[in-house]
Each structure stands twice: as structure tokens, then as C-alpha cells.
N, C-alpha and C positions, 0 to 999 in steps of 0.2 A: 486849668479846669473851668468850665463855664457852669456856675451855679444856678439851679432853678430859683425863680424869684420867690417860690414858696418856703425854701429853706431860708432865705434872708429874712423873710417875713417872720418865720417862726423864731429865728434867733433874735430878732428885735423884740419880739413879745415874750420870749421865755429864755432866760439865761442857761437853764438846764438843757437846752438843745446845742449848747455850745461843743459837747462831745462830738457830735457829728462834723465840726469844722476842724477837729484837730490836725488833720492832713495838711492844712494851710499852715501849720508850724514849718513844714519843709519848704514853702514857697519861696522862690527867688524874688518875687515881687507880687503885689496885689494891684489889679486894675479894678476900679470902681467905675461903673458907666451909670451916668446921670444924664437924663434927658434934658438938653438945653432949653428946650422950648417950656418945660415945666418950672425951670429955674428962674424963668422971666415971667411966669404967670401968677395968678393969684394963690396957686397951690404951693408956691416955692418955699414957704415957711413949713409947711407939713413935710415936704420932701426933704428939706435940709434937716430937719429934726429927725427924721426917720434914718437918714444916712449917718447922723451923729451918733445915734443910738447904735446902729449897726457897727460903725467903727469902734465905738467904746466897748462893745461886746467882743470884737476881735481882739482888741488890746488886753482887756481885763478877764474875760471869761475864756477865751480861746488861747490867750496868752502867745500871740505871735511876737517874735523877736522885734524888738525896737530897731534893729538894723534893716528890717525888711522895708523897701521902699514902697510907697503908694503912688500911683497915677491915677488922678481923677479924670476920667474921659468924660468930656461934654459932648455927648452924642447930638446928632441932628443940627450941628452948628451951621450947616448951610442955611438953615431955616432962620437963623438968627444972625445973618451977616458975619458968621465966624468971630463974633465978639464974645468975649468971656464974661458971663453973667456974675455980678457981685456975689451971688449965692455960692458959686463954684469956688470963689477965692476964699469965702467964709468957711466953706467945708475943707478947703486945703489947709488954712490957717489952724482949723480944729485938729485935723490930723497930725499936723506938726506939734501942736501943743500936747498930743498925746505922746510925743516922743518919736514920731516917725518921719523919715525924708519924705516929702510930698510935693508933687507937682500937678498942676491942671493943664490940660491939653485939649483944645477945641478939635472936634473930629467930625468928619462927614463920611462915613463908611459908604453909604449909598446916597449920593447927592440927588436931591430933588430939583436942583438948580445946576445941572453939569456944564451949562455955558458959563457959569459964574465960579462955580466951586467944584473941582474935579472930585469925583468918587474916589475913596480911599484917602483923602487928605487927613493928615494927622495920624493914621494908624500906625505908619512905621515909626513916626516920632515917639509914640507911645512906648513901642517896643525898644527903641533905640534908648529912651529915658531910663528904662529899667536896666539895660545892659550897661549903662555908665556907673551904676553901683557895684561895688564888690559883692561877690557871692556870700550870702549868709552862711555862717559856719557854725553858729551857736545853737545848733538843733538840739532837741532832748536827746540824751545819752544813748537811748535805745535805738535812735534812728540815725545816728552820726555815721557810721560806716556807709550804709547805703546812700545817705544823703551827699556825702563827700563824693562817691564815685559818680553820682547823677548830677552833682552841682553844675549848673550853668550848662547843660546840655544844649540849650537853645542858643547859647551866646555865639555859635557859629552861623546863626541865621543872619543873612544879609539880603538886601534888595537884589 
């Protein structure tokens, strides 16, 4: 599910909005997309703190299982020479400190420098990273039956 930015902003600002995110308790994985150019700009501290608040809300207010892997996708990496910004590593460590498996991956979905970095670089790696983890099976009891049936339906996806 691709969430609108307004939803994530609301969750960052208001814990009571967590109810709208309860469906994420059934997720096989979470991909957080962060603009790599921002993580290297003067705005990096603000963005990093916003993402910390967001992941903290997912952990404490939405109560996503600690077995759920997180992939921190650093977008627009073609514009930053495919280098991992230190702030992305900080966010990854923060998510790990919350108790989740977490990995950061540089991605160039639509490369602005196709001669240097191919469009789509890193996208499949992000999906494969999630597939490497076992399916989450400790869903809330009310959702268990449907969740087990649909668990990892996307695992058959291959390039």
C-alpha cells in the first residue's frame, strides 16, 4: 500500500491517528522512502527527526510486530552518486533500536542520469530484501486466519 504523505504527517503529529494505520499490522514488510537529496541537505535533521517520530508511532501506537522488516529506500540516489547518506544510516539504526530488522538501500527509480545510473536501480533489491525475511505470523488474533492465507502472496514475484 502506498500511503499519502498527509497520512504520515498526521500520524507524526497526532498519536490518535494511529487507528488508521492498523492495517499495517498485517504487512510482510514496510518500505520507508526518504529523499536522498534531502538527507544530504541542510534539511536533513528535520527530515530525520520526522522519520524517527513516524517509525516510533508505527512501533508504539500502531503496534507493528517487531518481526516486520523495514527497508529504508533512499530515493533519488542517482543525484547523490549512489552514496548512502549518513542520515540514512542513522535512521536505519534507529529503526533497529526500536527492535525491527532494517536495511537501507539506495534507489534510482527514474534516473536523471541514465548514462551513469540505470532507471530502476535498487528497486528489485528492496523487494528481495523483504522477501529474505520469514513471513510475519504473529498478527492480531482477529486477523490471523485471513493473514496466514494471504501471507507472502507477493513472494512468487521475480524479475
